[in-house]
C-alpha angles and dihedrals in degrees: 000000000000123000125230127211118202114197128198096010111178114252092233091055090050092048091049090052092048091049092049092047090052092047090051093045096239140108123275089249092053089048093052091047089054094047091052094044091051092046091053091048092052091051091051091048091049091049091051091047091052092045092052090049093052092044089053092047094048094046091061094059121073114246124192122224103263092203090059092049091049091048091051091049093050093047091052092060 
C-alpha cells in the first residue's frame, strides 16, 4: 500500500485530528485513514447523486438518433 506525506499541515488541523483519534480510541494514523476513506465515499456518493440528476434531466428532453442524422447527411451528398 502506498505511503502519503503531508507537508505544512496547520497545527490546529493536526491537533483536531489527534483529539478525534483520542475520542475514537484509535491511533492518529487510523483516524486519518478513516477521514480519507469517508471523504472518498462522500465524493463517490456526490458523483452518483449528480449523475442521477443529469440522467433524469436528459431523459425528459427528446433526443434524436445521431447516427440516423449523420446517415441522412451523408446520403444527401
